[in-house]
VONU-715303 format. One record per residue: x, y, z of N, C-alpha, C in turn. Coordinates in steps of 0.1 Angstrom, whole numbers, plus 5000, padded with zeros to 4 digits. Layout:
<nodes>
XYZXYZXYZ/...
</nodes>
This chain:
<nodes>
557727705397558327775407559127775420/560427785421560927715431560327765447/560227675456560027755473560527875479/560227955481561328055489561328025504/562527955505562927885523563527995528/563428115528564128195536563228255549/562228205552560928315563560428165569/561328115574561127965579560728025595/560327915602560027935619561727895627/561627935632562927955643563227775651/564427735646564727615652564227565666/563727455664563027415677564427415689/565827375682566327365697566527525706/566327595698566527785701565127865705/564227755706562827875710563127865726/563427745737563627755746564527825751/565927875741567027955746566128115750/566028195757565628355760566428445755/567528405755568928505749569128465732/568228365725568428375715567828485709/568328505695567728595683567028505672/566328595670565128515658565528485648/565728375643566028335627564828355619/565028375605563828375596563828235587/564328145593564128025586564627925597/563727775591564027695601565127625600/565527625616567027595618567727495613/569127445613569627375603569527245606/569627135603569226985609570526955613/571926995608573226975609574127065609/575027035623575727195621576927155620/577427045615578526995612578926935618/580626965628580826885643581026925653/580227085656580527195666578627175672/579527165684577927165696577627295689/576027295695575327425697574027425704/573927425716572627435725572927485737/572027465749572127505759573527505767/574127365767575627355770576427445764/576327495757577427615756577027765759/575527815755575027895754575227955769/575027875780575327905795576627835796/577427965799579027935802579227885815/579627785820580027755832581327755834/581927785849583027795852583827615852/585127655844585727575840587527615838/588327525852589527595849590127595835/589627535830590727455813590527625807/589327695812589427845803590127915810/591027915820591628005828593027945823/593327845822594427785818594427785803/593827815791593827855784594228005783/593328095784593928205786595228245790/595628145803597028165804598128065790/597928005786598527965776598428045763/597228115763597228245748598028305751/598428385765599428495769600528465775/600928335765602528265777603628335775/603628375765604828465755604828585766/604128665767603928795772604128785786/603828615794604028595809605428595806/605928535802607528485799608328605800/607728665789608728785788609328885798/607328885803607428975814608128945827/608328815835608728745841610428775834/610728715823612028745822612828905823/611628985821612529115819612629175836/611229145842611229235853612529125865/612228995859613528925870615028965862/615128965851616728985849616629155851/616129265854616429415857616429355872/615729285881615829285897617229245897/617629075892618829085895620229165892/619629185881621229335872621229425886/620429455892619729575904620629545914/620029405916620729365932621829345932/622629275916624229225921624629365918/624029485913624929645912625229705929/624029685936624129685945625929675956/625929805962627029705974626829625988/628029525987627529435999627429556013/626529546019626029566032627029526047/627529586053628029516064627329566081/627329466087626929536098627729476111/628429596120628429596131627729606144/628129566152627329596165627929556178/627429686186627929726199627029696208/626929646216626229616229626129746242/625329756245625329866257624529826265/624829826278624129786289623829936299/622329936298621430036303620329986313/620830026323620030006338619430106340/618230066352617230206356618930226363/617730406365618430506372618730406388/620230496393619930456408619930546417/619530556426619130686433620330706445/620630806446622230876454621730816468/622930786475623130736486623030886495/622430906502622631076508622831056523/622530936530623230886542622930746544/623030706558623530556561621830496563/620830586563619430556569618730576553/619430556541618630616529618030466526/616930426523616230336518616030376502/616030256497616130286482615230166476/614030226469613430126464613330076452/613530006444613329956432611829916425/611229966418609629946412609829866400/611329826400611029666384611329776375/610829686362611329706350610329846344/610729936340610130066335610230026319/609330036318608730016299609230176296/608830236296608730376293610130426294/610730376304612030416300613130416295/612930256291613730176286613330246269/611930256263611430286250611930456246/612130496258612730646255613930636254/615130536260616630546258616530506245/615330366235615830366226616030466217/614730536217614330626208615630736209/616130776219617330856222618330816215/618530656214619730596205619530616190/618730606186618030636176617830786171/617930876173617830996174618431086164/618231176157619131246145620031316152/619731396165620431496173621831406178/621131316180622831206181623431146174/622731156159623831106148624331216145/623731346144624631456138625831446152/626131466162626931476174628131376168/627731226162628731136159629231216148/628331266134628931336120629931416127/629431506135630331606140631831576145/631631466152632631406160633731356156/633131276144634531196134634531286119/634131396122634331506111633931426100/632531336097632031306088631931406072/631231506080630431636072631331706064/633031666068634131686056634431606044/633631536042633631406035632231346028/631731506017630531486010630031346000/631331236000630931165991630031036000/630031036018629230956023627631006022/627631116012626131116008625431036001/624030996004624130905992622730955987/622730955973621831015963621030925962/619730925970618230915974617330945957/617630925947616730985936615530865931/614430875929613430765929613330805917/612330695912611830685902612430615892/612230565873612630485873613630505864/614030635865615330695852616730635868/616330645877617030625888617530475891/616730425887616330255889617230215877/616930285865618030205851619530295853/619730375861621330445860621430355872/621330335879622130215891621930105885/621230045878621629885869622529925861/622430015852623829995842625130125845/624930125860626030215858627430115860/627830125858629630075859630330085873/630929975877631329955893632230075890/633430105881634030195886633330335889/632530395880631530485884630730465898/630830395901630030395913631230395927/632130355921633430405932633730515935/634030585919634230705920633230765926/631830765930630830865932631330845949/631130705956631430695971632430655971/633130725979634730705987634630735995/635330626008634830666019636130716025/635430776037636530886044637930776050/639130846054639630846064640030846077/639430756084639130836098640230756110/641130886114642030806119641530856136/642630796144642130776158642030906168/642631026162642531166169640631206168/640731096157638631166152637731136168/638531026175637730976184638131076197/638931126200639631206213638931376210/638031416204637731526203637131566218/637031696216635931736232634831786230/634031806239632731836235632832006232/634032076233634032226231634632216212/635132106209634932086192633532046189/632831966192631431946190630932056186/630632166199629732296200630232416194/631232346185632132466177630932536165/631032646161630332686156630632666138/629332616134629932546119629032676108/629832656096629532766088627932666081/627232786073626032706067626232626060/627432586052627332486042627832366049/628732396057629132246069627532206076/626732316082625732276085625232186075/624632206065623932146056624632036049/625931986055626731896050626331806058/626131816076625731776086624931726085/623331756082622531736077622331616069/623231636055622931536046623731426053/624931396056625231316062624431196072/623931296082623231196090621931146082/621431246071620231146066620631006056/622131056052622530926047622430786057/623230836066623430686077622330666088/621630776091620230726101620030596092/619230606084618430466083619530346081/620630346085621530206085621430186106/620930256108621130236126619830166132/620030086139618530006138618929946155/618430006164618729966184617529876185/618129756190617129656194617529596209/616529596217616729576235616829416230/617229326235617529216238616729146248/615829046240614329036252615128986268/614429056274614328986293615429056293/616329136288617929196296617829326299/618829366303619129526302620129536288/620529496280621529486268620529556259/621129636249620729706241621929696230/621529646220622329616204622329726197/623429776194623229876183623929836172/623429816161623429756149623329836138/624829866132625129986120625329916106/624429936098624529866085625329986074/626229916069627030016056627929926050/628130016039628629946027630129906032/630630006039632230026042631929926058/632829806058632629746072633329806084/634629896079635129946090634330136097/633930156085632930276090632030226101/631330096098630130076108630630016120/631929956119632129926137632430056144/633030126133633230296144632130346145/630930356137629930436138629030376151/629530246153628630166162629130206180/630430216177631230266192630930376194/631330476182631030616183629630666190/628530616189627130596190627130586205/627530436207627930426224628330536231/629430576224630130696236629030806236/628730866223628130986223627431016233/626630876234625230866239625230876256/626430796258627130806273627230966276/628431006267628431136269627231256271/625931226265624731296262624331246277/624031126279623531076294624831166301/625731226302626431266314626031376317/625931466305625331606301624131606306/623531526305621631546308621631526324/622431476331622331446343622631506352/624331636348625131706350624531896351/623531876336623532006331623232126338/621832076346621532166356622832226369/623332076371624032156382625532256379/626132186366626832266359626632426360/625232406355625132576350625132676363/624432576377624332626389625832636392/626732586387627832606397628832686391/628132706376629132836370628532956375/627532966378626733086381626933126394/627233056409627933096419629033096417/629633016415631133066411631533236408/630633286398630733416394630133506404/629433456410628733566423629433546435/630233456435631533436450632533546446/632833546431633733656428633433816428/631933826424631533926425631433996437/631033886449631133876463632533986468/633633886466634733916477635234016467/634934096457635334206453634634356457/633134316462632534416464633134406485/633234286490633634356499634734386504/635934386495637434436495637034566498/636234606485636234736485635234806496/634534776500633634836518634434796526/635634736527636534726537637534926537/637534906524638034986520637835136526/636335156520635335216527635535256541/635135166547635035156561636335186571/637435186566638635206572638935376569/638635396559638935556557637835626568/636135606566635135686574636335696591/636235566594636735556609637835626609/639235656596639835766600639635886601/638535976593638336056592637336126608/636336036609635236046620636636076636/637335946638638535986648636935876659/636535776655635935686665636235566667/637535536672638535406674637435306681/636235356690635435246697634335316693/634235276679632735336672632035186672/632335116677631534956673630934966686/631534966697631134966711630035046714/630135206709629435286712628135286708/627835236695626735196686626435066692/626634946697625934876704625734916717/626134976724625235086740624435116738/624035176725623135296720622235226714/622535086711621335026706620834916716/621334906731620934836737620034936746/620335026747619335146758617735136746/618235176733617035176723616235066724/616934956723616134806725615134836736/615834866749615234846763614234956761/614235026756613235146755612235086747/612735046734611335036729610534886735/611334816744610634716749610034786755/609634826765609134936777607635006773/608335026759606735126748606134986749/606534916740605834786736604934686750/605534696759605334616772604134736773/604434836777603034916781601834896771/602334946758601334956749600434836752/601234686752600234546754599034566769/599634646778599334666791597734686790/597734796780596734926776596334846767/596334766758595134696751594434576757/595134506767594234406774593534496785/593734586792592934646800592034696789/592034776781590834786772590434666766/590934576762589734436764589134366772/589534406785588934346799587934506801/587734576802586734696801585434686793/585934646782584934646770584034496774/584634376778584134306781583434296795/583334396803583034446816581634456816/581834566803580734636801579834556794/579934466787579134386778578734296786/579234236796579134166807577534186818/578034326817577334396828575334446819/576334456807574234486801573734346802/574734226795573534126799573434066808/573734146826573834096840574433986839/575333946836576433836838577633896843/577734006857578934046856579933946863/579233836871579933786880580833666874/580633716857581233596847582433576844/582533756847584133786841585433836852/584533776860585433786876587033756878/587633756877589133656878590033736887/591333666885592433716896592733846892/592833916880593134046872591634126879/590634136879589734226876590034286888/589434386891590034486906588934446915/589334416931588834446942588034286940/588334176936588034036931587633936942/588233986950588433886968587033976973/586634076970585334126977584134066969/584334126955583334056948583533896950/584133846951583433706950583133636968/583233726976582933716986580833766988/581133836979579433896977578833766972/579633736960578933646953578633446964/579733476973579233316978578233366988/578533496996577133517004575733476998/575733516989574333496978574133366973/575133256969575033156969574533056981/575333086990575433057006573633027012/573033147008571333167011570733137001/571333096991570633016982570532866984/571732806991571332696993571232667006/570832767014570632737026568432687027/568132807015566432827013566532677003/567132636998567132506990566932376997/567932387012567832287023566432317027/565932377033564532397040563832347032/563632417020562332337010562432197006/563432107009563732007006563731947018/563632017032563331947043562231887043/561132027038559332047041558931987031/559631937016559531817010559531687011/560531647024560631567027559131517035/558731587042557931587051556531547048/556531607035555231597027555431467025/556231447017556431277013556131167024/556531207033556131097045554731137050/553731197048552531267050551731177040/552531227029551431177015551430997021/552730937028552730817028551930727036/552330817047551130817058549430787054/549030897046547730897043547330807031/548530777027547930617017548330507022/548630507035548330347046546930357050/546930467052545130507059544030467048/544530547039543430497023543230377024/544630267028544230137024543430057036/543530137048542530087058540930147058/541030257058539830367059539330437048/538430487049537430547038538130687038/537930797028538830917030537631037041/536730917045535831027055536431017068/537530907069537830887085538431007087/538531047102538931187107540531097111/541231027109542531007105542731047091/542430987081542331057068542331237064/541731247073541231387073542331457075/542631427092543931497096545131507089/545431387081546931377080546831427064/545631517061545231567048544931737052/544931707065545231877064546731897069/547131797075548631827080549731847064/549031767054549931767041549631937036/548331957038547732097032548632207036/548632227054549232277061551232307058/551832187053552932177051553332227037/552632207029552732307014552232437015/551632467022551232597024552432707030/553132627039554232697048555732667035/556132597032556732557022556232687006/555632677006555632786993555232897005/554932967013555433087014556833117024/557433017026558733007027559333067017/558832997007559933026990560133146988/558433186990558033346979559133416989/558833417003559533487014561133507009/561733407013563433367009563733406995/563133376986563133416971563333536971/562533606977562433736972563633836980/563533796987564733807000566133836989/566233706988567633626978567933766967/566533746962566733816945567133976949/566634016954567234186964568334156966/568934096974570034086979570934026970/570933956956571433936947571634096935/570434126936570934236927571834366936/571634366944572334496949573634476950/574234306955575434256952576234246935/574934246928575334256914575634426908/575234516915575034646910576634686919/576834656933578234656935579334616928/579134496922580534486917580734496906/579534536900579234626891580134766887/579834796900580334906903581834936905/582234826913583434826918584534726905/584134656902584734616885584834746877/584134826871583934926860585235006864/584535026880585435166884586735146883/587435016890588834966889589034936878/588634906868589234916852589335026849/588435126849588635216843590035306849/590135326861591335336867592335266864/592735146861593635036857594335066841/593035156835593035156826594035296821/593435426825593835546824595135536828/595935446844596935416845597635376835/597835246827598635196815598435306804/597435406802597535496790598935606794/598835596809600035726809601235646808/601335486816602535456813602635456799/601935396790602335406778602835516767/602235646774602335786770604035826775/604035756785605835796795606635706783/606335546783607135466778607735586762/606435566757606935596745608235736743/607235826751608035966750609335956753/609835836766611235826766611835756755/611135676749611535556739612435676726/611035766720611535856712613135966715/612536006727613736106735614935976731/615135876737616635826736616935806716/615735806709615835756694616335906692/616235996697616436146690617736166696/618036146708619836136711620536046704/620135926698621035846697621335876680/620035916675620536026665621436146659/621136196671621836296673623436306679/623436186684625036086686625435986682/624435936666625335816666625435856647/625136046643624936036629626036046623/626836106634628536046624628835926625/628735846628628535676627627935576622/627035686617625835576609626235506593/626835596590627635616577628535456581/629135416592629935326594629335266597/628335206606627335126607627035086592/626335126586625535116571626635016564/627835046563628834966560629534836564/629334846582629334766591628834626586/627334686582626134556580626434556566/626834616556626834576543627834476545/629334536553630334396548629634246549/629134216566628734146574627734066565/626634156561625834046550626834016541/627434086531628234036523628933896524/629633906535630333826541629233646544/628533696553627233576552627033526538/626933576529626033556517627333456509/628633526513629933466508630033296509/629833346528630433176533628633126526/627633126521626933046520627033036504/627133066495627933046487628532956481/629832986494631132856493630732766494/629632756506629532596509628732576495/627632666493627032556476627832536466/628932576469629732556459630432426457/630832416472631232286476630532156476/629032186478628632116474627932026464/627732166454627832106438628732056433/629932046437631032026432630831886437/630831866446630531726450629631626446/628831746443627431656438627431636423/628331666413628831686403630231536400/631131536413631531436411630931316413/630231306417629531196420628231196420/627831266404626931226399626831166379/627931136380628231086364627730906362/626630946358626130826360626530676358/626230576370626730456364626130326364/624530346360623830276351623930246340/625230316330625030326316626930276311/626830146307628230096302628030056290/629230036281629829976269629629866275/628929756274629129596276630229476263/629729546249630729496241630929606233/632429616225632629706215632329656201/631929766187631829666180633129656170/633429566168634229466158634229506140/635129506135635029546119634229376111/633129376106632529286102633229226089/633229076086634028986079632928966070/632028926069631228906060629628956061/629229016045628229116046626829026051/626029086055624729086055623429086050/623329206035623229216023623629296015/622829296005621429336001621229146005/619529126006619629016006618928945988/620028905980620028945966619028805958/618928675964618528585962616928595965/616928635979615328645983614728775972/615328865968614628965965614228905949/615428845945615228815930614128695929/614028605940612928505940611628595941/611528695951609828765951609628835938/611128905930610828955920609828875911/610628715911609928605899608428605904/608228595919607028525919605828685920/606228805924605728895916605228895903/606528895894606628935879605428825875/605728675882604628585874603428615877/602728635888601228735893601028815885/602028885879601829025875601629005862/602228905853602028865842600928795840/600328665849599128625846598128735850/598328815855597028935858596929005845/598229055842597829125832597529025818/597628915815596928845809595528805810/594928805819593228785823592928945818/593929035817593229225819593129175806/594229165798594429215781593429105777/592728965779591628885779590328985785/590228995793589129105795588929195786/589929245781590029405772590129325760/590329235754590329175743589029175739/588229205724587029195720586929095712/588129015707588128985693587728835698/587328815681586728625685587628555686/587728445697588828335701588728185698/587528145700587328045700585527985693/585227875694583727835688582827845698/583327845711582527855721582128065724/583328135720582528275719581528315710/581928205699580628255686579328215689/579228125700577928015700577528135713/578228195723577628245734577128405732/577828465722577928605721577128595706/576928525698576028515684574828475681/575128325692574328225692573928195679/574528155673575328135658576428015654/575627915650576927785644578127775641/578827725643580227745635580227645624/580427685613580227575603582127525602/583027605605584127505599584927615608/586427565611587527625615588527575605/589027665600589927665592591227755598/592027655598593627655602594527765593/595727835601596327875593597227815587/597727885571598427795559599827875568/600827685566602327735571603127735555/603227825556604227835536605627915541/606827835537608227865537608627905553/607827795563608127835575608027945587/606927985580606128135583604828125581/603928135597602528135596601528215592/600928175581600528285575598628265574/597628325578596328325575595928325564/594628275559594628215549593528415544/593728495552593028615547594128735545/595328675547596328735542596928735527/596628815520596628775508597828855504/598828855498600028925488600228885476/600529035478601129045460601928945453/601528875446601628765438601628625442/601228595454601028525461599628455463/598928365454597428285455597928165466/598428105468598727925468597927925483/597828045490597128045503595327975499/594928115489593428145486593027965473/594327905468593727805460594327645470/594327685479594927565486594127435485/592827425481591827365482592027275470/592927335462593027325441594527265447/595727295453596627235447597227185460/596627165474597127095485596126995487/595526885479593826825484594326745500/595526705498595626615512595426725523/596426855523596326915534594926945549/595626955558594626985571593627095566/594327215557593227325552592627295538/592527205534591627155524590827075528/590726975540589626915546589626975554/589227105563588627215566587627285551/588327285545587027365537585627215529/586327105533585427005525584726975538/585027005552584127015562583227165559/583527215556582627345556581727305545/582227275531581327195522579927135526/580727015538579526955541578427015549/579127135559578027195567577127265558/577827325550576427415540575727305530/576027205528574527115522573727095535/574427075544573027005553572727165561/572527255554572127365567570827405566/570527355556569127385548568427275549/566827265555566227145557565227125538/565126975535564726955530565826975513/566427035508567327075501568627145506/569727145501571127225502570927385492/571127465504571627595495571727665482/571427685476571727745463572527835464/571927975464572828105467573228125482/574728165481575328115494576428315495/575828405504576728475501577328495513/579128505510580128465519580728655523/580828695533580928835539581928825553/582228925557583128965570582229055575/582529115587582129225591583329365589/584829305589585729335585586729315577/587129435573588329365558589629315562/590229205558591729125557590829035568/589828985565589628855576589728735569/589628715553589428605548588728565540/587528625540586128625531586728585511/587428635509587528605496588128475496/588828465500589928345501588628205505/587828245514586628155521586028105513/585728245502584828195491585428055483/586328155475587228095465587427895465/587827895481587627755487586627675486/585427745488584427675491583927635477/583627725469583127725455584227595452/585427625450586527485449586127355453/586227355463585727235472583927145468/582927285463581527265461581527165443/582927255437582727185424583627075425/584627055430585026945432584326755437/583426795442582226715446581526715435/581526745422581026725413579726815408/579726905420578127015416579027125406/577527195397578027315392578027425397/579127485398579227625407579527775403/578727835408579427965397579828025409/581028125409581628175420581628315409/580728475419580528575415581628665424/582128735422583028855428582129005427/581129035438580529095439581429205450/582729205451583329275460583929375447/582829495446583029595434583929715441/584429735456585229795464586829735459/586829635462587929575456588329445454/588129395444587529275436589129215440/589129065445590328995447590628865436/589228815436589128685426589828685416/589828765408590328725390592128735392/592428785408594328805410594528625415/593128555422593628445424593628315413/593128325402592428275391593528355380/593928425382595028515371593728525356/593128585364591528575355592028745352/591628795339591528935335590228995340/590129105344588929165347588329275342/588829295328588729415322586929395316/586529305319584729245314584329135328/583529235329582829125342581429175350/581029185363579629185362579229285363/580229415362579229535361578929565346/579729485336579629515326577829525325/577829345327576429275322575329385332/575429435345574529485351574229595345/574929715336575229805331574429765319/574429665313573829635300574529605290/575929635292577029575281577629475278/577029385282577729225277576729125280/576729045278575928915280576528825286/575728755293575728635303576928545298/576328525290577428375283578728395286/578828565280580328615275581028625292/580428685305580928635314581628515324/581028385320581328325328582428285320/583628245332585028215329585328045337/585927995326586427815334587927865342/587927815356589727835354590127675350/591027655352591827535344591927455357/591027325355591327175360590027205365/589127275368588027215373586827345366/586427205358585427255348583927275354/583527225364582127215368582427355373/583327435378583927585383583527665370/582427805374582627875368583028025375/583428115363583728225374583128345366/582828475375582028605368583128705378/583828735371584628865382584328975378/584429075385584029215392583829265377/584629325371584829385361585229525365/585129605356585729755359585029815369/585629885379584829975391583530025389/582530005393581730125388582030235397/580930345398581030475409579930455421/579130365416577630305426577430185425/578630145434578429955434576929905443/576529995452575629965460574029985449/573930055442572830065430573029945420/574229925417573929835409573929685413/573829655427574329545433572529525437/571729585442570129635443569329625429/569829635420569129635407568229515404/567129525395566829475391567529335382/568429365375569229325367570029205376/570329235389571329175399570329025399/569029105402568128945411567828855395/567428955385567528825375568628775372/569628825372571128705373571128595382/570528635395570928525408569828455398/568428485399567428415395568128265382/568428355369569128255360569828155364/570928205375572128115376571527995387/570328045395570227925399569427835393/568827865384568227755372569327655364/570427715364571327615357572527575365/572827685377573527635390573127555400/573827435406573727375419573827465431/574827515429575327625442575927785433/575627885439576127995434577128065447/578228105446578828145461579128285451/578928375462579028505461579828595470/581328655471581728775475581228895476/581328925486581129105488582029175496/581529295495582529385506582729355520/583229385530582729435545581429435544/580829415558579429445563579429565565/580129565573580129705586580529845579/581629795569582329945557581030015549/580629885542579529935531578429865529/577129905526575529855526575829735515/577029665502576529635492576029455504/576629475514576629335521575429285527/574829425526573429385533572329385524/572529445511571829435499571629325495/572929255491572929115489572529005491/572229005507571928925518570328915516/569828995508567929025508567828925493/568828905485568828835475568928665476/569928595486570628535484569828405493/569928235494569328195505569928225517/571528215519571628245531572928315531/573328355542574628445548575328355556/577028365548578028295557579028415565/579128415577580028525580581428455584/582528515579584028495581584128565590/584928485602585828585615587128545615/587828635620589028615618589428555633/590228475640590328435655591528505654/591028605668592028665674592128835669/591228835660591128965653590129015650/588828915645587529015646586929055654/586429175656585229235667584229175670/584129125681582929095683581729165686/582029315687581029435691580529445676/581329415662581229445649580329345642/580629185650579529085646578829045651/578429165662577229155670576329265658/576729415656576129475646575429415632/576729355632576529295614574729175613/575029095624574029005626572629105632/572829205638571429265639571129335627/572029355620571429415609571029325596/571529235594570929095588569729085594/569429055601567929005614567229155608/567129225608566629385608566029345593/566629305582566229325570566129195564/566029085574564828965573565728865564/567628885564568428765556568428635568/568828545559569128435571570328405572/571328345582572228315584572628175588/573828135578573527975582574527955595/575328045593576828035607577928115600/579228085610580028155611581028055609/582428135597583128025593584328095602/585528025613585928085625587328065611/588428175609589628155603590728195605/591428125606592928195612593228115623/592527975626592827905637594527865637/595327905649596627835650596527705656/597327635649597927515652598027435666/598627575673599027535687597427585696/596627645689595527655701594627545700/594227495715593227415722592027385713/591427495703590627475693590727335680/592027385681592427315666593127185669/592927105684593826995688592926905684/591926905685590526775682590726785663/590926895660589726965648591226915641/592426945645593926885637594026745629/593926695643593826525636592526455628/591126575632590226525625590426545612/591026665606591126705597592226595586/593126605594594526535592593926385587/593226305598592426185594591726115582/591226265584589726265568590826315557/592026405554592926395546593726285540/594026205555594526105547593326015544/592425975547591325935540590825915524/591226055527590426145509591726085504/593026055504594226075497594025895494/593725835505593525665501592325665492/591625705493590325655485590625715467/590925805468591125895455592625755447/593425735454594625575453594025485449/593425455457592425345454591825335442/
</nodes>
């Protein structure tokens, strides 16, 4: 009984790899010429990988660059040429008006806010609206640029003919008379349609206006870009003119309004004065008062005199009342002498009383001072005696008696004289109080009488004047109105002259056109070459980015590194694409009636593809420790990946090496092996498994390969999985292993059906076929996990469909070619 080698320990090379997936038998001792180890499992940064991605997507990158650059070139050269005209304005800081010869003007230097404001005013939509209205451009709607956005508008502009563009934009014919329009025409009322046209034309022309202040100067360049050079120059000059006009209006707008108002007021006053004069003449004729004006002046003078007398008497009365109140308050405080003045009644007598009291106080102070001096002299003498004698000395006691006598006399005089002076002072104060209050009361009564008399006299004169001037009152009112109106008229006329003078001198002298714009000769844009170059660079980076994005999203198997890194499986062989009739076809592309690709190992033994299958044969022979595998299942994760072709050519390659090989078509869903060898499929594997046919009748030999036997699938059964998992199938494989050195089995795709999983448990190992650039890595991982979960052994992966332009094929193509040449040489020898 043969040893079952399907459940062996993991290879030593993979025991240290944490991400490795467990194998069920000892790892292969030989994995062809493809590295398998940590240097590939651990993917490191390699610039070559990025170059390979770019190389792989190079057609896409080139196509994207060509399309975008071509569209940009077409679009740019479809755009009309842009001309720029420049008018230069000199804008200086406002100069203060000189009001007199002594006026001092202070220059505060460069005002950044002022110049920024002027720049914004030059670029304002309101100014451009005035320009559009002044030139009448709103009457030419063809100037309105259609600013549609989006891809549709872009393609429309690219493929629009020059004739269509000329019909779309028809430039207006602008006469010189357009520049002579007055402000009245500018301010004329526009219809709603014309206002809308003005807004649209303004929006079209405004983006082409750029105002730039020349560095370190007061010059402003008004740059106007337009597809019509003549219109660009006209717009630049008109913007400068309108700006100056707006500046003048802004400076004189307030004064002009005031002048209009004051002129209307003057006209109204003149009419009012004429009407009042006519009324005055009529009243003078009716009243018969030819001297009415002098009589009114006399009456007015008398009333004024009486009014002054009344006011003077009232003032005197108020003054005396204030003095009387002050005297009462001073008397209550005992300070009656403090209010004595020349206006106080009996002021001389009261002053004399006050002076006598003060004189007596001064005399008392003199006597007391004389006694103090004597006391000080005696004290000095006592001090001298004490220096010589004791206090008991008679002389010392005598001088002390003298001092005591002097002090007693001083105190006696002070008391007696002070009491007398105090009494006299109170008497004088009472007398002064009486004299002052009595005098002030008398004066106050007299003042009140004078006030009442003056008031009575004034009222009498008023009544008399009213009676006498009643007839002339209306005439006086008219006269006053006339005089007031004439005075106001003179004031208005003077103000009118001042405003006219101010307006004539208020024209700004700090703004002027330095250089007028002329018609440009050469265009300034659009920058076609620059934009095309930018488009080329951007599209190149976009294409490269798209290539990396597609590469990131690409889940397909691309090279050996992908298989090793993601599946941890060796790559047994790289099968290149077959070239036939100058059209590249992968070995899995089966076309009706064309089987040359499937039997390329038999028909083109010297080709690189045949040599690749011989390399696969070598990898399989050394893929198992101790002895080569006998039963090999060849399958794939998805349909059309070339598994049948790989199985056929692997069997042919093993048979060409002299080994007895049997090829079994276990694809009971879509069998293809009988088509490649042109065999009948009426009897096959399904007949044997159903017990209807002997095994010897199933073995068929293709022409030219005596060592190869083929078992076709036979009629398609309704239950393929049950047949493949039956005891008869196990017995068949056991029998074939004893009679043949190798048994190659072709099965359906593993992800779609369970047939491959069932067969994987009956064979020595499984070979997975993956199509480069097509097979999904996700599906391959799932298939591998499924095989591992049921204990199947996987020999490795055959990467099919390698392009001859692929870097993977660069070395191996040379290798295969060399081996093919060597093989032919040995056969010929």
